[in-house]
N, C-alpha and C positions, 0 to 999 in steps of 0.2 A: 663688859664682855661683850667681846668679838662676835660678827656674825661666825666666824668659824667657828668659835666656842660653841655658839648655840646651837648649830649643825653638828657638832658631835654631842652636845650634850643631849639633846632628843635624837640620832641616831643610836645610841647608846641606850636610852629609853625603849626606844622603839624596837630592838634587838629582843626583846622579852616576847614580842606580840607577831612581829613579823619577820620572814627571811630579809636580807642585805638589800637584793636586785626588787624585792617588794618594797622596800623603805623609800629607795629614790624614786619609783615610781609616785607613789603617795606624796612625798616630799613637791613632786612635778604638777601633779593632779588638783585642779579645782575642786576648793572644797565645800558644799552645802553651809555646814556649820562655821565658816570664816566668810562666809558671805559671797560666795563662788570664788577666793582668793585662793593663787598656790600657796602652799606653807613655805616653799623657798623662796618666793615674793618677798613674802612678809618679813619673813627671818634678814634677809639681804636688806630691806629697807628697815631694819630695826625697830619691828614690831612682832619683836618673838613671843611675847607674853601673853598674846591670843592661842599661839601655837603648843606653847607650856600648856593652857589651859584646857586645848583640846587631849593633848597627851594625856595627862593628868586622869580625864575621863577614863582611860583604859583600867586604872585601878580600879575604878569602879563598877566596872564590870559592861561601862558603855561600849557600844560599837560605832566607830568613827571611821 
């Protein structure tokens, strides 16, 4: 799966919880549950699995 595919898949999932402009902010903001890394950087460097895991936590009611 390409980085572009990962971005699209994550954006679609996040639309259940955030507005489109909020998703872009979230992707570019360092996240404490990603050791201060930005989700967009992780996706671009081929490490989307941790971002997917974080997004999946939303389904369980976790606040991310």
